[in-house]
N, C-alpha and C positions, 0 to 999 in steps of 0.2 A: 504493500500500500504506500502511496506517495506520502512522504512526511509533510505535515502542515501544522504550523502552530495554531492552537485553538483560537487565539485572538484573530488571526487572519481568516480562519475558516468562517468565523462569525461575521467579520467585517465584510467579506467578499460576497456573502449572501445578499442578493439585491443590488450588487454593484455591476459595473459594466465590463466584466472581464472575459466573459466566455461566449458571447454571441458570435456565430461564425457564418460567413457568407454561404448561402445555399443550404444550410442545415435546418432541420425542423425544430431544433431546440438547442440550448446551450450544452456544451459537452466538455468533459475532462477525460481522464483515463478510465472512467466508469467506476471510480472509487468514491466519488463524492456527489451528493445531490445538491446542486446549486441552481439558482435562478438568476435571470437578468431582467432589468426593467426595459431593456432595449428590445426592438422587434426580433423575433426568433428567426427571421430570414430577412435578408436585405439584398438590394440589387447588386449584380456583379459589377466589378470595376470596369469602366469603359475608358479605353485609351485610344488615341488617334493612330492612324497609320503614318508612321514617320519615314517610311520608304528609304531606308539606309542613310538617314541624316546622321551625321557624326555629332555626338554629344560628349563633351569633355567634362569630367567630374573630378574635382580637386578635394583632397582630404589628407589628414595627417596620419591615417592608419598605415601601418607597415606590417610585414610578416604575416602571421595567421589572420590578423584582423583584416588586412588588405585582401588576402586570398578569399576569405569568407564573404566579404562585401562584393567582390567581383562575381561571385555566384548569384548574388541578388541582381546585379546589373545584367547578367546573362539572361535571367528570366524576363527582365524588362525588354531586352532585345528581342526575345521570342514573341512577346506580346505586341510589340510595336513595329518591328522591322528596323529599328534604329541600330546604329553602331556606337558603342560607348568606348571612351578612352579614359583610363584612370590615371591621375597625375598626383604624385606625392608632393605635399606642400612644405614638409618640414614642420617643426614645432610651432612656428609663428604664422598662422594662417592669414591674419590681417596683413602682415608685412608681405606675404606672398601675393595676396590680391592687389595690394598697392602697386607692387612692381609689375604685375601682369596688366593692370589697368593703365598704368603709365606707358606701357609698351603696346597698348591697344590690342592685347591678346588675352582677354580674360577667359576663364572657363565658363561653361554654361551654368554649372552648379558647383557650389562649394559648401563644405561643412564647417560650421563655426561652433565653438564650445562655450562661448560666453554671451549672455544676453546683451551685455554692454557693447560688444563688437557688432551685434546685429543692429543695435540702435544707432551707433555711429555711422555705419555703412548706409543705413536707411536715410538718416538725416542728410547725408552727403549725396544721396540719390545714386549710389554705386551698386545697389541691389534693387531687384524688382519686386513689387507686391505679388502675392499669390492670386491666381485667377479663380474663376468660379468652380472649376473642376477640382482644384486643390481644396478649396473651402468646403465643398461637399464631403470630401473624405475626412477632413479635419473635424467638421461639425458632427459627423456620424460616429467617428472613432475616438476622439480625444476629449478629455475633460477640459473645461474652460481654463484651468490653471496652466495646462500645457500649451494651449493656444496662446494664452497671454504672454508666456515666456518668449514667444516669437513674434509678438505684435508690437508695432511702433506707431504711435499717434493714430490709433484706430485702424491701422492697416496691417494685414497679416503678411509677414515676410518669411519667418522661419518655420520649418517642419522638424520637430525634434524626433529623431529616429532611434538613436541608441542612447540610453541613459544609464545612470548609476544609482545605487542605493548605498548611502553612507550611514545608515541608521540600523545596523544589525549588531547584536551581541553574540559573538561566537563563543562556544564553551566546550570543555572536555566532558563528554556525556558519561564516560565511565566514572570520572570523579564525582559528578553529580549523583550517579546511582550509588556509588560507595558511601557517600555522605548522607544520602536519603533526601535530596532536595529536587524540586521540579522547576520547570520554566516559570518565571513569575509572570503574572498577568497585568501588573501595574508597577509604578515606580516604588511605592511603599513596599510591596512584596519583593521587588528587586533588591532593595537595601537589606531587608530581612534575610533574604537568601545569601547575600554577600557576607553578612555578619555570621551567619551559620557556617558558611564555608571557612571563613577565617578562624572561627572558634575551633574548627576541626583540625586546624594546623596548616592550611594552605592559604596563601594570600588570595583574596577573591578576584581581584582585577589586575590584569597586566596593563601597565601604563608606560608608554614610550616617552619618558621625561626628557630624553635627548632630542625629541622631534616635536617642535612647536606645532607643526601641522596637525598631528594627531590629538594634541591637547586642545587645539581649536575645535576639532570635531566633537570632543566631549562637551565643550562649552556650547557650541551651536545646537547640538541635540537637546541638551538640557534646556537652553533658553527657548527654543522653538516649542518644545512640548509643554513647558511651564507657562510661558507668557503668550503663546499663540502667534499665528502668522503675521497679524497686523503689526504687533510690536517688533517682531523679527525684521520686517521690512523697514520699519522706522529706524531701528538701530543700525541695520546694514547701510542705509543711506545717510546715516548720521543726522536724522531728523529729531532724534532724542539723544541726549548725552549719555556717555558711558557711566556717568554718576547717577543715572536713573535708578530708582528702587528696584526695577525689574532685573537690572544687571546684578545688583546686590543679592537678590534672591537666588539667581543662578549660581553666582560665585559661592554663596553659602552652601548650596548643595554640593558643588564641586569641592569645596573645602572639607565637607564631611567625607567625601570619597578619598581625597588626597591625604587627609589627616586622620582618618579612622584607624582604629587599632587593627593592625595587620591586614587592612583591606587591600593595600598595594605592596609589592616587594620593596625592600629597603634600597635596593640598587637601581630604582627606577630612573634616576637621573642619568645613568650610563646606558640605558636601554633604548635602542632605536626601534623603528616601526616593525622591521622584519623580526627582530628578536622578541618583540612584545607578542607576536603571534606564535612563533615556534616554541617558546618556552612553556606554553600551555600544554604541549603534547610531548614534553620530555618525560623521562622516567627517573624519579618521580616528577610530576608536573610542578612548575614553579609558580603557577597561578591557575585559576580556574576559568576566567572569562576575559575577553578583550573586545573593545568596540572596533568594528571594522566595516569596510565596504565590500563590494563584490569582488575586488581584487584579492581579498583575504583568502578566498578559496584557492587561488593559484599558488599562494605562498604555502598553504597547508599541504597541497598535493605534491608540490615540487620539493619542499624542504623538510617535511616531516613524514612519519610513517602512518599518520592518521588518515582515515578515509572520510572525505566530506560527506555528510549525511549519515554517518555511522558514529565513529569516535568523535568526529567534529560536527557539531550541529549549531544551529543559529536560531535566534528569535528576534523579533523586532524590538527596537529601543522602546522600553516600557513607558507608557503614557502616564502623566501625572494626574489626569482626570479621566473619568469614564467617557469613552467615545472620542478621546483626544489624540488618537493616533496621528503621528506626523512623521515626515521623512525628509532628511537632507539629501539632496540629489545633485546631479550635474548631467551634462549630456552634450550630444553633438546634433546640431540642427542643420538641415539642408536649406540653402537659400539660392534663389535664381539670380545669378550675376548678369546673365544676358536675358533679354526679353524674348527669347526664342520659344517656339511651340514645344520643342523638345525639352527645354528646361522646365516648363510648367508641367508637362506630361510626367517627367521624372519625379517632380515634387508630389504630384497626385498619387503616383505609384507608391512612393515611400510613405505616404500617409495612409495607405490601404492596409487591410489585414493581410493581403497576399504577401507584401514585402516583409512585414513583421514576422509572419510565420515561417517564411523561407529562412530568414536569418536566425530565428530562435532555434530551429532544428539543427543548426550547425554549432550551437553552444556558445558560451561566453557572451551573452547578449541579454539585455533587458529592454523592453519596449514600453513606452507610455501609452501604446494603443490599447484602449480598453475593450475593444471588440474582438481581438484576436483569440484564437483557440488556445486555452490553457495547456492542452496536450502537446502543443508545439515545443514547449520547454522540455529539454532533456535532462532529467535528474532532479532530485529533491531540492537541492540548494538553489539552482537558478530559478526554479518555480517559486520558492519562498521569497527570494530577493525581489522578483518581479511583482509578486502578490503584495509585498510590503509597500511598493510604490503605488500600486493601484488602491490598496486599502486606505492609504492616507488621504485619498480624495483630493480636495483642493487645499489640504494642509501640507502640500509638498512645497519645499523652498530650495532654491539653489544655495550651494555652499557660499558663504560670505566672500570667500576669496575669488569667486567668479564675478563679483559685482562691485566690490569696494576697491579703493586704491591699493595696489600690491604693496606699497611701502608700509602700509599699516597692517594689512591683513594676511599677507602671504610672503613675508621676507624673514629668513632666518636671522636671529639676533636683533630684531626690531619689532615694534608695534605689539600686536596681540600675541604673536608667537613668543616673543621675548618675555612679556609680562606673565604669561601663563607658565612659562618655565620657572620664573621666579616664584610664582604662586604655588607650584608643587613643593618648593623648598619651604615656603612659609604660608600655609593655607589659612592662617588667621588674619593675614594682612588684606582684608577685603577692601576697606575704604582706601588704603594706599594704592592698591592695584587699580581701583576705579579711577582715582585721580590721575594716575600715570597714563592709563588707557585713554582718558578723555583728552589729555594734553597731546598724546601721540596722534589721536584721531583728528583733532582740530588742525594740526599741522599738515597731516596727509591730505585731508579733504580740501583744505585751502589751496594746497599745491596742485590739486588735480582739477580745480575749477577753471 
């Protein structure tokens, strides 16, 4: 039976996860009875005959990610008669596009990973709005929050295709069984479970104190779940100060974790992100749980002897309030750089269930498409990661580092990362941390305006 956390099972009942084009009802692997509020059948995707038009697609994916995406493009070619060419952009896609546009040789479609980059390109009229066919697919298959991430000034530009889930707690299931604890259903139970594990002799939570990025993930997940998406948006854009009481509440909880009796290993300040994952599955384990995203699975499978879905399991970041599930995410959005028929047709295809299901069956993929077949996901963990994104509904938010000035939110030795590394060492210094964060944020946001 496919493993599924009970919170997700309940949350997905009545959500838009399982309706499939041409089917008489929502389906999974036959192991769960779920329903969808969406129509049980929907019209097939209609794409134009592109008659061997060449469509150039630019993205940062390399290796297996590139190979798997090319299989999606091959299906698009079969459906339309187009010819596609994949171009690697390197790590800085906006810079790649700037150079190509200056040379009057832009790709038809490009993938961007930051909503801010979409906004800047739209404002400078260097990308094209989505047409009616694209909007039909988006309106049918995507929740408003995912449409909004790609919308600028009321116009749709981006189609988010491949996304992440940064709100999962991974754990050593054998250790849980030995101690006699189960997956918590809310944050209060989570802290009770953590204290029980620590009392049994193993630190509960593996924390990468040497990596400010992972500490920021802890803060963002707590803040979003505790204060809600509206406050999260305000803080991200510095519309409320870091001295706000909501920040104090989140730091107070974080301080309980960092400063709790044996809740985290003593050597956490020397622990990097990779070690924070692998040390959960050593013999004996050096901790029981770690906060991680979908990339955590690849570390587990490549650098430990644990099997994802068996010895290594995961549950969604526990909510502070009933019905308050939330998810920190990120993702890659396709935008039309050219105003060509082929560019718009590819965007419509990428917004369809067809394109999402093809890619999901190849593994290492999460889609925000709420109408795709759940059975397309191969394995328990990808299924649960994707379900976590869908179950959060409109309480999904992008990582702050994808939206705020990098000098404040995404730079080693500076801003949020630096202050949280200091906070691990002295988790009682809540007010001092807030004051320093506000000073850093003020400087960074003034410099980016």
